[in-house]
Phi, psi and omega in degrees: 000131180287168180299319180295320179295322178298316180297315180298321180293319182292338178286343183255326189241153174294133182227132180248129177241142182254132177220223182237127177287106185266331179213126186293155179132161178238136178224142178231123182183191181268143182278142169240111183278114180263102184278139178232070183287338181081168181263130179289124183252127178248146177276123180226147174271145180237146180275334185235086180303328181298320178294324180292321178295324178294319176300315181297314181300320179296319180293322179295315181296319179294321179296317179297321179296319178298313182295324178297320177295320177297318180301314181293325176296318180296319178302316181296322186275320188229002176096167185299315188300311183281338176290346181297346174309326185273351180295324180298317180289325176297317179297320179299314184286339181257004182263109182297330181297323181300327184260003181304315181297320179296313182293321178296321181294321178297313182295320184282316185274342185057043176254159182294151185300320181303314183295315183291316178301312181299315183294310185291317179294321183296330177299315179293317181298314181297321180297315181291323182287343177291339177284147175274356182283129186295329181295317180291324177295324177297316178298321178299319180295321181293319178293320179295322178295318178296319178300310182295326179295316179294317179299319179296320180286333172295324179276356181056038178268149182267147178264124180263119180228008178245138177203169183262164176087186180233074187271172165258117184281127179242124184213168180288319181210124181269119179266163175304320179298318177302312184303319182280309184297316183290336180292347176291341173269172179275066183282134179273330183185169179238141176225133178217152179291323185241171177116167181223170184292337183261008181289160178302318182297322179292319178299317179295321178300317178296318180295324180279350181073029181253119179303142181211140173233126183236175177066032182275350176071307187231024182301318183292340178282336185258346186252139172235162181305135175089351178295144174278132177221158175240135173240138179240097183286349177286315186251000175072043178230157169231149177241120180262135183053055182296143176288164184302319180294324180292318179299318180297315181295319181288329176296318178293319180295321179299314179298319180295313182295319180300319179293317180295317179301316180299318179294315182296316181293326179290337181257000189303327183284347181291148182291153176275084185241122181291167183296338179253021167094008177274128180257128175238163181258136178239111190239175186251145169270130184228141172224355180226138178301332181295344179276346185302320180297346180278347186299300187294315179301330181264007173075028181295134177271021182134189177246111183277345177204112172251107180285126184263343183295336175301338177297326178288318183295317183295324184263343182081000177206171180282119180294151182283177185304314184290324177296316178295315183300322180296317179292316181296322179298319179299319179295317181296316181292324180290326184277347182310143001273010182277171185266160174239127176261111179268119174275128179298161186314119175256079183245154186109183180064245179274006182253162182258135179259172184289345178244155175287127181210090183282134177226142180291323179225079186298333180295337178249021188247222188274093185207168176059221185294330181294324176293316183291329177290334174282345177237062188304332180293325178290318180293319180297318178297319180292320175302316179299320180295317179293318179298321176302316181294333183294345177286347184253356181170182185284123179235153170223158180240139180227134179265130180266156172055041177283136179244334186223160175297323182300324178296320179295316180299315181295319178297320178297324178297316179293324177298317178297323177298319179296320179297315180299317182293323178292319179297320178297325180277358179074026182260131181283147176198168178282106184290343181252028182303135181282144177238139179223174181233139174272118181268107182216004176242135182308322180297321178291324178299314181292333181257017185298329178295319180286320178297323183300339179290343186249002184224171181261347178197161173240148175224128186267126174260096189290334184298303180288323180301316178296317180300316182284324179295320184264358182054047182232123173272109186288350175273354179268112185299338181289333184233001185303329180292347179270353177285111187220103183289346177265012177298137181308325180295324178291313182298319180291328176292319178301315180297321180298316181294315181298315179296321180297318179296317181293324177298328179274358178081023179238161181276154179236129180245173173220130180235010176279178185299329181300328181298334180260008181264111182303334179296331184264351190302308182296321180296314180294322175299317180293334176286345181100012180302134183269328185221133174253136176227123186211178177298146188305321185297339182269349187298316180300324180293314181299316181295323179297314180299315182297318181294336181263006185252141172270121186299317180298319178293323179297320178297317180296316179296319182294324177300325177291319180298321183291346178270351184285155189259350183218156178295323181297321179295318179297311183295325178296316180294319179294318180299314180296321180297312181293318182297322183285319187261335183228061189304314183295318178294320179302312185284346177263332186242337187243316188307136177261007178303134181069014181235008179237000000 
């Protein structure tokens, strides 16, 4: 079916598209298609490069002025901390060094500014987009947004961000600027073809309280202006041309969800304490300082995973010790009196490093702790930065992608070297700082009992652990359907790791996606998991389920699940359990009714 035929069909029939729930909430309304066709760039020779450079400088200054206005709008709407998302782009646009290569190319090649800007910026964007890592794709989008802003100002074209009515905005890619500027209108929700739940635009949508579904791939092909659509930001679906019965059901669900959300947020600060007295910790996964203001409103018991590699992406290079320490201190102070677990740089594999390093199979190559152990000076600097921050609040350190006991021992040795050097420099730090390991490689899972002898805690990364256990690359469309975190082999491995940690007398946490899945909460609780770490928006739901659960009963139920032979059998039992005992939560976060 051609694109035109698809559109005609979608104008007649109800159509459901599946994406990623980026901001919770349900919205029903008319679509406003925000087209981003871009500016057509032609290669032209110029007689006066100096005049072209002057045009470029004027466009850069105008672009910086626009972003500054967006920044102030964001401050008014969501506060200083989250508005800092725009500081990186402001720095980029005001940094002459950033544009040196572009200006040199214009002067040398005598080509028009539009062509050179488009070519040079696109090189960076394409490199970042080749990664499957969402953080790098986010950085690519921001650079692309800066490029398009400059191109538009070179063409002296105006940006339209005001419109009438209360639409649901549908676009190919929602940028942070879009999220803020469009919110000045009475927008009901955001829908985009591309994007992820951890993108800046998604974070801003959550902060603004605007429901959003992203990563739909072809939403803009099926939607035209004025079409009625429904978006469900809880489950990541949109319904195009909904039937009358569908509208009624979603209207009822929206009312139900709004009440539940209000209830969950009002209880978010309450402890995750089971009905028979077991207390567990429910913490947040963080990778951007802009997410810190979400901790307390969502009841986070600390930060169970602070990803540090975004610092490299934002700066384009590895920040020095003091730059890292300043950022880590801010996180520690915001999380007080709770702890922050800083994961050391997890670079390599699907991530881009500062040097070109081609590998045939990067997922099994030079990445994580093995890369950092080969660059001990980088690891030592990062340890020093975290230790500096530990003087301002509770910190913990976690090593990623550990495969052997020897790696843990060597990393601990480098940590001790960092401590000695700080003491020599007269710098205060927490001398008893806890160290842990992220268990995400099968060899580490099998050796978790031995690894536990050298650390203070274990944290399970279910995303990679599942991928390696099942030999499935979930980014590969040919086998992605085989990626199944509820596979019995995965569940039994999780139980083995938790038991190994407890035998060694240490706590076991989970910071992979499963930790934030309400379907898995009772099962993980029943396995004995001590700490759950997930995106902030999911914490109130997880805490509610835990508070309504009897730990002894959860253990008994989990023993039955671990005897099952298939993922479908496990998920069916979990679904029935959740549906029976937590009906409202089931229908807002798990139920596929009206979504298939």
